Every structure is written in structure tokens, then in C-alpha cells.
N, C-alpha and C positions, 0 to 999 in steps of 0.2 A: 811704226809702234806707237808713237805718239800720237799722231793723228787718230788711231783707232780709239785711244783711251778718250781723247776729247769727244769724239762722236758719241761714243757710250755714256758719257758724262752728260751730253746734250739730252740724249733720248731719256735718262734716267729723270732730268729736270722736267722734262715735258710730261712724262708720265707722272711724277709727283703733282704737278699743276695741275691734269686732268683729273687725278684722283680728290685732289682737295676741292676743285671746282664740283665733281660729282658727288663730293659728300656734303659740300654746302647745300646744293639743291636737295637731296635726299631729307637732310636736316630740315631745310625749309618745308619740303612737302608734308613730313611727319608732325611738324608744329601745327601748319595749317588743318590737316586732316585731324590731329587732335582738337584743335579749336572747334572745328565742324562737329566734332562728335559730342562734344562737351555741350556745344550751344544746342545739337538737336536733342541731347537727352535731357536738357533744362525745360525746351520747348515741351518735350514729351510730357514730363512730370506736370508742367501747366497746364497741359491739355487734360491730364489725367484727374484734375480736381473735380471732386463729383460732391453733391448731396444725395441723401437718399431721405426721402418723405413719403407720408403715409396720407392717403385720402379716405374719408369714411362716406358712405352713401346708407343711410337709414331712414325706413318707410316704414307706415302701418297700414296694414289691409285687412279686410274681413276676412275670415275664412271662408270657404265656399263650399265644404265638405263636412257635414257632422256624423261621427260614428257613436251611436248612442246605445249601450249594450242595458238592457232592461231585465233585472234578475230576479225572482221569486222562488220562495221556497214553498214546499207541499209535504205535508206528514201525514202516515197512514198505516195501520197496521196490517191493510189489506193490499196487496199490489195491484190487483186489478183497479181497486177503487182509487189508489194512489195515481194510477196512468189516467184515468178518467179525470179525476180533479186537475190534473196537469193540463190536459186538453181544454178544458173548461175555461181555467184561469187564461192561458194563454191566447184563446179565443176572445176574451173579454177585454183583454190589452190590446190586441188588433183592432177591435171594432170601436174602442175607446179612440185609439191613434186616428183611424181613418175619419171618425165622426169629428175630429180636430184640426183636420187638414193634411194630414200625412197620407202620400199616396200608398196604395196597396203594394206596388212594385217596389217600394222602399224598406218594405217590412219582411225580416226572415225570421226563422225559429230553427234554433240547435235542438240536437239531440238532449235530452235530460240527462242529469247526472244522479244516479241513484245509490244510496247507501243502506245496505243491511246491517244493522248493529249487531244483530244474533250471530252473523258470519265473521265479526271481526275478531282478528286473532289476539287483542289484549282485552276483551271485554271485560267490564267490572261486574262485580256480583249484583251491583244496584240495576234493576232492569229499567229500561227506559221506557218512556210512556208510549213511544211509538217505534215500532221495529224498522218501518222504511221511511226515509229523508230524501228527497228530491230536491235538485235545483235545475230549474229550466231558464233558458236566456231566450228573449225576444229582443232582436237587434233593428235598429232603425240607421239605415245608411243613406242619407238623402243630402241635396244641395239646399234644402230650404230650411236655412239656417234660424230665421227669426221664428218660423212655424215651431220648429223642434224645441225651440227655447221656451216659447210659449206655452207648448203642452208639457214639458217637463214641471214647470210650476204648478200643473194642475192636476199632475199624476196621482197625488196624495185623495183624490176623491175615489179612485180605485182602492186604496189602502183602508179606507173607511169600509169599503164593502168585503173586506175579509183576505184581500191580497197582502201577504208579506213579502214585501220587496226588499232585496239586499242590495245596499250601497256603499258598503265599507270596505270592499277587498277591490285589487288592482283590476280583476277582469270585468268588474261592472262600471269603471272609469269612462266618462264620456271625452272621445277624442275630437277635436277641431283641425281639418289639414287646410292646409293653403297649397293648392295644385296649379297656380298661375305662374310658377317663376320663370318659366322661358319666356314669358312674356314682357316681363319686367326686367329682365337681365340686360338686355344692350344698354337701356336708359340708365339704371343704376350704374353698370360699369363706367359710363361715361360721365357721369356725375363725379363719382369717386375719382376718376383721374384729373378731373377739371380742379376739384379740390386740392388734390394732392400738388398740382401745378400752380396754384394760388399760393400753398405754404413755400415751395420752392422759390418762386418769384420773392416773396418778403424775405425769405433767407438772404437770396442774392442781394438783394437791395441792402438789407442791412450789414451785410460783409461788403458793399461796393463791388461787386462782381456783376457779370452779365449772365443769364442761365442759355444755357446751350441745349444741344440734343439730348434725347432720352438716350441713356447708354444701356440700360435695362429697366423692365418694368414685370411686374407679376401679381395676377389677382389672387386673391385670397378666396377661401369656400365663402359662398352664401350660408347664413344660419337664418334660420325661423324658427322663433319663439314666441311664447304667449305674452303678451304686454306685461301683465300681472296677473296673480293668481285669481283675482275675481272677474278676470276678463279673459277667458282662454280663448273666445271667440275672434279676439282681435289679434292679429300676428304682427310683430315687429319683424321686419326681413332687413338686413344689414350685411354690407361687405366691404371689405377694406382691401385698396390697391396700393401696392407698393412700388414706387418710381424713383430710379437713381436718373440724376441729370448732371450734364456735364456744367463745369463753372469756367469762367474765363474772367480776366481782368478788363 
């Protein structure tokens, strides 16, 4: 009986020693794992240091298409005479344009807009001088920008011949278009990205860091606008690229 108790006591001592030994290694392993995880987290945060910069590319180009609506008014008390006069004045305008270098294929004519003042619902008691008034538009759509601009400055010659031009409303404003955007896109995007990197490199140098790879990049929309109100035929094209770079010590 005594020998059995001694044997059990020895076994309990061995089990206790083994458990203590195992617990030590578990503790040691958890400590090492915690250190490695903490170190990895620190490294990850360092790796996640970034800088976001913008790069601008801006250039000026001449417009390559002009849309020039030429509006004129005619008034008469006779509808047949009104149409006849519209055709005559439209023909004079076309002849003048072609004589000054505008191609016949670049000239079009819209249907006239005619108003019968006697048929208006809210007619005043005062009788109008002319019953019918009409507005006609002859439109120039051309790639001959310089030629069209030259003719614009001399159109007053027709005004002296009795043609009444309309030039103060929205529908008669001249438009200048730049249609070669796809040709210049790659070069401008490259320039904007290069300028963004130059800014990022300057920031990295000032912060005593090294510039890493691109984390993400986005290209803004291209914008096309007149350089100023006095030169609507000169277009300013611009694009902004936004780039985020990694930083490291």
C-alpha cells in the first residue's frame, strides 16, 4: 500500500513538471507570436504611408470648326412678298459668303420663322406697321476658321444694302469647336502624370522619405474652354491627374 502511494506521487510530480514545461513553451510561443504580429503591424503601417498629389497639363489650341449662324429679319404686309424678300436676301448673303472664300457646301439655310401679328392672342389696340415679320438663318459650318472670321468683319457691307441682321440673341451666337481631343489626350495625360510625380518627389525629399510605387491613380475629365471672351477661337484644354504614391523611410 505504501509503495502504491509513492508511485502515484512520482507520477503526479512528473505530470506537474511536464505541464509546467509545456506551459512555459506555450507562453514563449505566444510571446514570440505577439512580437511578430506587432512588428508586422508596424511594418504594414509604415508601408501604408502615402502622399496624394495632382498634376496639371494645360495647353492652347486653335479651334478647327466654326458654326456661324447669320440671322436677318424681314417685315411685310404681304405674305407672298415676305417669302420673296426672304429668298432674295438669303441668296445675297450666300453669294457674298462664297465670293469671300466660304465654300458652297459649308453654307446651309433654315426654314424661316414667321409671325402674324394680327393672329396673336394678346394683340394691342395699336396697329403694327407690318402684319408679318420673319426671321431667317443662314448658317456657316466650316473648318476655314481664319476665312470665316475675316468675312464676319466685313458682313456690314450687306447691312448697308438694307439687310437687317440679328446679333444679340443666343441662337445667333457663333461657336468655335475643338474636335481633335483624342489626338492630344495621350500626350497630355503623360505630362500631367509626370508633373504629379515631380510634386511627389519634392514632398518625399522635404520629408526625408523615399517615393515608392503608385498606390492608385485617377484621371480627371478634360475641359475645353475659350482662352478669353475676346478670342473664342483659341481654346484652352486642361486635364488634372490625381496620383497616390507610397512613401518609405
